[in-house]
BAPAKOL-181696 format. One record per residue (C-alpha): residue number from 1; z, y, x. Coordinates in steps of 0.2 Angstrom, whole numbers, plus 5000, padded with zeros to 4 digits. Layout:
R  num     Z     Y     X
R  NUM     Z     Y     X
...
REM end
This chain:
R  num     Z     Y     X
R    1  5207  5248  4992
R    2  5216  5253  5008
R    3  5233  5247  5011
R    4  5247  5260  5013
R    5  5253  5263  5030
R    6  5270  5255  5033
R    7  5286  5266  5030
R    8  5301  5265  5042
R    9  5318  5272  5037
R   10  5328  5278  5052
R   11  5346  5280  5047
R   12  5362  5285  5056
R   13  5380  5290  5052
R   14  5375  5309  5055
R   15  5358  5317  5054
R   16  5355  5334  5060
R   17  5339  5342  5053
R   18  5341  5359  5061
R   19  5333  5368  5046
R   20  5345  5361  5034
R   21  5364  5357  5034
R   22  5369  5341  5044
R   23  5370  5326  5033
R   24  5383  5312  5034
R   25  5376  5295  5032
R   26  5358  5302  5032
R   27  5341  5295  5034
R   28  5323  5300  5039
R   29  5308  5291  5031
R   30  5293  5290  5042
R   31  5275  5286  5038
R   32  5260  5287  5049
R   33  5269  5297  5062
R   34  5275  5310  5050
R   35  5291  5313  5041
R   36  5291  5308  5023
R   37  5308  5311  5017
R   38  5325  5318  5024
R   39  5342  5317  5016
R   40  5356  5306  5011
R   41  5352  5288  5015
R   42  5355  5283  4997
R   43  5343  5297  4991
R   44  5330  5292  5003
R   45  5330  5274  4998
R   46  5330  5278  4980
R   47  5315  5289  4982
R   48  5305  5275  4991
R   49  5311  5262  4978
R   50  5306  5274  4963
R   51  5289  5275  4970
R   52  5287  5257  4973
R   53  5286  5259  4992
R   54  5292  5245  5003
R   55  5300  5250  5020
R   56  5309  5243  5035
R   57  5325  5251  5041
R   58  5332  5255  5058
R   59  5350  5258  5058
R   60  5355  5268  5073
R   61  5373  5271  5079
R   62  5378  5289  5082
R   63  5369  5305  5078
R   64  5350  5307  5074
R   65  5342  5323  5079
R   66  5324  5330  5081
R   67  5317  5325  5098
R   68  5323  5337  5111
R   69  5311  5350  5118
R   70  5312  5354  5136
R   71  5306  5372  5137
R   72  5304  5373  5155
R   73  5301  5359  5168
R   74  5289  5355  5183
R   75  5287  5336  5180
R   76  5277  5334  5196
R   77  5292  5339  5207
R   78  5302  5323  5201
R   79  5299  5316  5219
R   80  5308  5331  5226
R   81  5325  5326  5220
R   82  5332  5327  5238
R   83  5330  5346  5236
R   84  5339  5347  5220
R   85  5354  5337  5225
R   86  5359  5351  5237
R   87  5368  5368  5235
R   88  5360  5384  5241
R   89  5365  5402  5245
R   90  5352  5410  5234
R   91  5334  5410  5230
R   92  5327  5413  5248
R   93  5338  5399  5255
R   94  5332  5387  5241
R   95  5314  5392  5244
R   96  5314  5387  5262
R   97  5320  5369  5257
R   98  5308  5368  5243
R   99  5293  5373  5254
R  100  5297  5361  5267
R  101  5298  5346  5255
R  102  5282  5352  5245
R  103  5272  5352  5261
R  104  5275  5334  5264
R  105  5263  5321  5256
R  106  5266  5318  5238
R  107  5258  5308  5224
R  108  5259  5321  5211
R  109  5252  5311  5197
R  110  5265  5297  5200
R  111  5279  5309  5202
R  112  5275  5318  5186
R  113  5273  5301  5177
R  114  5291  5297  5183
R  115  5297  5313  5176
R  116  5289  5310  5159
R  117  5297  5293  5158
R  118  5314  5300  5163
R  119  5313  5313  5150
R  120  5309  5301  5136
R  121  5324  5291  5141
R  122  5335  5307  5139
R  123  5329  5310  5121
R  124  5315  5323  5126
R  125  5299  5322  5115
R  126  5290  5338  5120
R  127  5290  5348  5136
R  128  5284  5365  5143
R  129  5277  5357  5159
R  130  5272  5369  5173
R  131  5257  5361  5183
R  132  5254  5367  5201
R  133  5243  5353  5207
R  134  5229  5346  5196
R  135  5233  5328  5199
R  136  5249  5331  5188
R  137  5241  5338  5173
R  138  5239  5323  5162
R  139  5258  5317  5162
R  140  5261  5323  5144
R  141  5245  5316  5137
R  142  5247  5299  5146
R  143  5265  5297  5140
R  144  5261  5303  5122
R  145  5273  5318  5124
R  146  5271  5334  5114
R  147  5272  5351  5122
R  148  5260  5361  5133
R  149  5254  5359  5151
R  150  5254  5376  5159
R  151  5242  5378  5174
R  152  5252  5389  5186
R  153  5244  5404  5194
R  154  5252  5412  5210
R  155  5249  5421  5226
R  156  5234  5431  5221
R  157  5232  5448  5228
R  158  5221  5461  5219
R  159  5205  5461  5231
R  160  5205  5442  5231
R  161  5207  5440  5213
R  162  5193  5452  5209
R  163  5182  5444  5221
R  164  5184  5426  5216
R  165  5201  5423  5208
R  166  5197  5425  5190
R  167  5182  5413  5191
R  168  5193  5400  5201
R  169  5207  5401  5188
R  170  5194  5399  5173
R  171  5187  5384  5182
R  172  5204  5376  5184
R  173  5209  5380  5167
R  174  5194  5369  5160
R  175  5202  5354  5169
R  176  5219  5355  5160
R  177  5220  5342  5146
R  178  5220  5350  5129
R  179  5231  5336  5123
R  180  5244  5340  5118
R  181  5241  5358  5123
R  182  5236  5369  5137
R  183  5241  5386  5143
R  184  5243  5397  5159
R  185  5258  5401  5169
R  186  5257  5417  5179
R  187  5271  5411  5191
R  188  5281  5427  5193
R  189  5279  5446  5194
R  190  5283  5445  5213
R  191  5270  5432  5217
R  192  5255  5440  5208
R  193  5248  5458  5210
R  194  5244  5469  5196
R  195  5225  5464  5193
R  196  5229  5446  5190
R  197  5244  5450  5179
R  198  5233  5462  5169
R  199  5219  5449  5166
R  200  5228  5432  5164
R  201  5236  5437  5147
R  202  5218  5442  5141
R  203  5211  5425  5147
R  204  5224  5416  5138
R  205  5223  5426  5122
R  206  5204  5425  5121
R  207  5206  5406  5120
R  208  5221  5406  5108
R  209  5232  5398  5121
R  210  5250  5402  5127
R  211  5258  5410  5142
R  212  5274  5405  5151
R  213  5281  5413  5167
R  214  5297  5414  5177
R  215  5306  5430  5174
R  216  5323  5437  5179
R  217  5326  5422  5190
R  218  5329  5430  5207
R  219  5342  5444  5209
R  220  5329  5456  5216
R  221  5320  5456  5199
R  222  5334  5465  5191
R  223  5335  5484  5188
R  224  5340  5494  5203
R  225  5348  5510  5199
R  226  5350  5515  5217
R  227  5341  5508  5232
R  228  5346  5506  5250
R  229  5335  5509  5265
R  230  5318  5499  5264
R  231  5314  5490  5280
R  232  5298  5497  5287
R  233  5298  5512  5275
R  234  5311  5523  5283
R  235  5312  5540  5275
R  236  5307  5534  5258
R  237  5319  5541  5245
R  238  5324  5529  5231
R  239  5321  5536  5214
R  240  5331  5523  5205
R  241  5326  5517  5188
R  242  5313  5530  5184
R  243  5301  5525  5170
R  244  5286  5534  5177
R  245  5282  5521  5191
R  246  5266  5516  5183
R  247  5259  5533  5186
R  248  5260  5529  5205
R  249  5246  5516  5203
R  250  5256  5503  5212
R  251  5247  5487  5216
R  252  5261  5475  5214
R  253  5279  5473  5209
R  254  5285  5472  5227
R  255  5275  5488  5231
R  256  5283  5497  5217
R  257  5300  5493  5224
R  258  5295  5498  5242
R  259  5290  5515  5235
R  260  5308  5517  5228
R  261  5306  5513  5210
R  262  5320  5502  5202
R  263  5312  5496  5186
R  264  5316  5478  5182
R  265  5303  5464  5183
R  266  5304  5463  5164
R  267  5299  5481  5162
R  268  5286  5479  5175
R  269  5277  5464  5166
R  270  5280  5472  5149
R  271  5270  5488  5154
R  272  5256  5476  5160
R  273  5255  5468  5142
R  274  5261  5451  5148
R  275  5275  5448  5135
R  276  5272  5444  5117
R  277  5275  5431  5103
R  278  5262  5419  5112
R  279  5273  5420  5128
R  280  5290  5413  5133
R  281  5299  5415  5149
R  282  5310  5404  5160
R  283  5328  5409  5167
R  284  5331  5427  5161
R  285  5346  5428  5172
R  286  5345  5445  5179
R  287  5342  5455  5163
R  288  5350  5471  5157
R  289  5353  5474  5138
R  290  5337  5484  5138
R  291  5327  5470  5146
R  292  5334  5458  5133
R  293  5330  5470  5119
R  294  5312  5471  5126
R  295  5310  5452  5124
R  296  5316  5453  5106
R  297  5305  5467  5102
R  298  5290  5458  5109
R  299  5294  5441  5101
R  300  5297  5433  5118
R  301  5309  5418  5119
R  302  5318  5414  5135
R  303  5321  5396  5141
R  304  5338  5395  5150
R  305  5340  5383  5164
R  306  5359  5385  5169
R  307  5360  5369  5181
R  308  5345  5375  5191
R  309  5352  5392  5193
R  310  5368  5384  5199
R  311  5360  5373  5212
R  312  5350  5388  5219
R  313  5366  5398  5220
R  314  5361  5411  5207
R  315  5372  5419  5193
R  316  5374  5410  5177
R  317  5362  5416  5163
R  318  5370  5429  5151
R  319  5370  5416  5137
R  320  5384  5425  5127
R  321  5374  5441  5126
R  322  5358  5432  5121
R  323  5368  5424  5107
R  324  5377  5439  5101
R  325  5361  5450  5101
R  326  5351  5437  5092
R  327  5338  5433  5105
R  328  5328  5418  5103
R  329  5333  5405  5116
R  330  5327  5388  5121
R  331  5333  5377  5135
R  332  5325  5369  5150
R  333  5330  5358  5164
R  334  5318  5365  5177
R  335  5313  5351  5190
R  336  5322  5339  5201
R  337  5319  5351  5215
R  338  5332  5362  5208
R  339  5342  5352  5196
R  340  5352  5336  5196
R  341  5343  5327  5182
R  342  5330  5329  5168
R  343  5344  5326  5155
R  344  5342  5341  5144
R  345  5359  5338  5136
R  346  5367  5341  5152
R  347  5360  5359  5152
R  348  5367  5361  5134
R  349  5384  5356  5140
R  350  5383  5369  5154
R  351  5378  5383  5143
R  352  5392  5379  5131
R  353  5404  5381  5146
R  354  5396  5397  5152
R  355  5396  5404  5134
R  356  5414  5401  5132
R  357  5418  5408  5149
R  358  5408  5424  5145
R  359  5419  5426  5130
R  360  5408  5419  5116
R  361  5421  5413  5103
R  362  5411  5411  5087
R  363  5412  5394  5079
R  364  5393  5392  5077
R  365  5391  5389  5096
R  366  5388  5370  5094
R  367  5375  5372  5081
R  368  5366  5386  5090
R  369  5365  5377  5106
R  370  5358  5361  5098
R  371  5346  5372  5089
R  372  5340  5380  5105
R  373  5337  5362  5113
R  374  5326  5358  5098
R  375  5319  5371  5086
R  376  5321  5384  5099
R  377  5310  5375  5112
R  378  5297  5372  5098
R  379  5298  5391  5093
R  380  5296  5396  5111
R  381  5279  5386  5113
R  382  5273  5391  5095
R  383  5275  5373  5089
R  384  5289  5376  5076
R  385  5276  5379  5062
R  386  5259  5372  5058
R  387  5252  5354  5055
R  388  5259  5347  5071
R  389  5276  5355  5070
R  390  5291  5349  5080
R  391  5309  5354  5083
R  392  5316  5350  5066
R  393  5317  5336  5053
R  394  5307  5341  5038
R  395  5294  5334  5027
R  396  5277  5334  5035
R  397  5283  5337  5052
R  398  5279  5326  5067
R  399  5291  5311  5067
R  400  5299  5315  5084
R  401  5317  5309  5084
R  402  5331  5307  5096
R  403  5347  5297  5093
R  404  5363  5300  5103
R  405  5379  5289  5104
R  406  5394  5299  5098
R  407  5410  5291  5092
R  408  5416  5306  5080
R  409  5416  5302  5062
R  410  5415  5320  5055
R  411  5400  5331  5057
R  412  5409  5345  5066
R  413  5417  5333  5078
R  414  5401  5324  5081
R  415  5392  5340  5085
R  416  5406  5346  5097
R  417  5406  5329  5106
R  418  5387  5330  5108
R  419  5386  5348  5114
R  420  5402  5347  5125
R  421  5398  5330  5133
R  422  5381  5324  5128
R  423  5373  5319  5145
R  424  5368  5301  5146
R  425  5371  5298  5127
R  426  5353  5296  5122
R  427  5351  5278  5114
R  428  5334  5280  5106
R  429  5318  5291  5107
R  430  5305  5291  5093
R  431  5288  5300  5096
R  432  5276  5301  5082
R  433  5286  5288  5073
R  434  5285  5275  5087
R  435  5301  5270  5096
R  436  5297  5274  5114
R  437  5315  5271  5121
R  438  5330  5261  5116
R  439  5346  5257  5124
R  440  5341  5264  5141
R  441  5324  5256  5143
R  442  5306  5262  5139
R  443  5297  5253  5126
R  444  5279  5250  5131
R  445  5265  5259  5122
R  446  5246  5260  5124
R  447  5239  5274  5134
R  448  5227  5285  5124
R  449  5212  5275  5131
R  450  5219  5259  5125
R  451  5224  5265  5107
R  452  5212  5259  5094
REM end
C-alpha cells in the first residue's frame, strides 16, 4: 500500500481566495502540489483530523493570496535596467535608448534567469514572458514558473513573409519549450505587415496555442479623426476614421495611415482576425470606448503596465474606464528596460492611484485590482480553468501561493494596505506546493533535469 503524500497547511491572519470572500484566520491545505482545502483555519484542521490525515503547518504573518500572475513581461531584458531607470519623452525617444542597449552583448539566458528569480521573490508564480532571443526561452521552465513563453515575431514585410517568413517562424516555434506553455506574440500592428498578421493567428489556433501582442501602447496607434499633412505624401487628403480602409487593399497599418485613414490599431487588427478569447494584449493605453468595446466583444483581456508607460513618457492607461465598463484586465510589469522593477504589486499601487485620479470612486477598487493581479492574469492566458488552473485558491487548483506582510487586522484594512502600498512586502512564494522564496531569499529547488 502506497503511503499518502504529506499535507502542509499554510495559514495566515488573512486568506484571499479571489473566487470566494476573504477569510480572517484562514488556511490552505496542500497535497501533491494541489489545493486540498481552503477555509477558516479551524475548519481546515478539523477536516484533516476527521479524515485521519496528518499534516505540518506553516503559519505565515500577514495576508496569503494566490501567486501573482505577471501578464506581460520580457524577462530577457532584465540586464537592460539602465534603460528602465531613466525617463523618456515618448515611445520614439525610448526606442532609441532601447535599441542602443539591445545591440550591446548580452547573455540573454542568464538575464532571463535573473528576471525569473526576481519575480519569484516578489510573489509572482506565473508569467506571460515575451521571448525575442531563443536563448531566453527556457526561463519559466528552469525556474518551475507557470505561464506561457510567447515567441515574438516582428519586422516582417509581406514579400519576405510569403517567401520564407512563415517557414522560419514555424521552425522557431518548434524550439520554444512547451513547459509550462508556448505561444506566439505578433509584436505590434505597426511592426508587421498584413500577410503575417493574417497568418500568425492561424498558426497559433491550428496548434491550440495562444496569442499575445502589444496594442495601443504608442500614441500613433490611436484613432485619428483628422490627419495633418503626411511627409512624402503631399496632396493626400486625410479621410479621418472611415471604416472602409480595408477596401483599399492596404499592405500594412503604416500604409493605411499614410493613405489618410484614421482607423485605430485595434480596429485594424480586429479586421484581420487577430483578437479573440485565445489572445490578450498588453498596454491598451490609446483606446477609445469603441476600441475597448471591441476587446470585450472578442473576449480579449488587456494587461495594464502603468509604470512602464510612465517611464516611456506615455499617458496612463484608462483603468477607470476599463473598470466601469467591465473589461477583463490583468497587470504586467513589462521589463526592466522600461520599468523600475519586476515587483507586480508596485504596478497594482500605480493603478490604484491612476484609477482614483481618473474619478473611479467605487469601494470595490482594492478587490478588483488584486483580482487583476491574480485571477485576471490567469484568465488572460487561458489558465484560470482546467486541470492546472491558477490565479485563485480553490480545491484542485495548483498550489501557487504568495504571502505579503501587512499590519492591518481587519480584512478591508489589509486589502487597502496591500493595494496602496504593497511593493516590497512579499515574504514567501509557494509554487506547486513548494516554498520557493521566504524572507527575501530564494529557496533552492531541483531543475527539471534533477527532479526524480
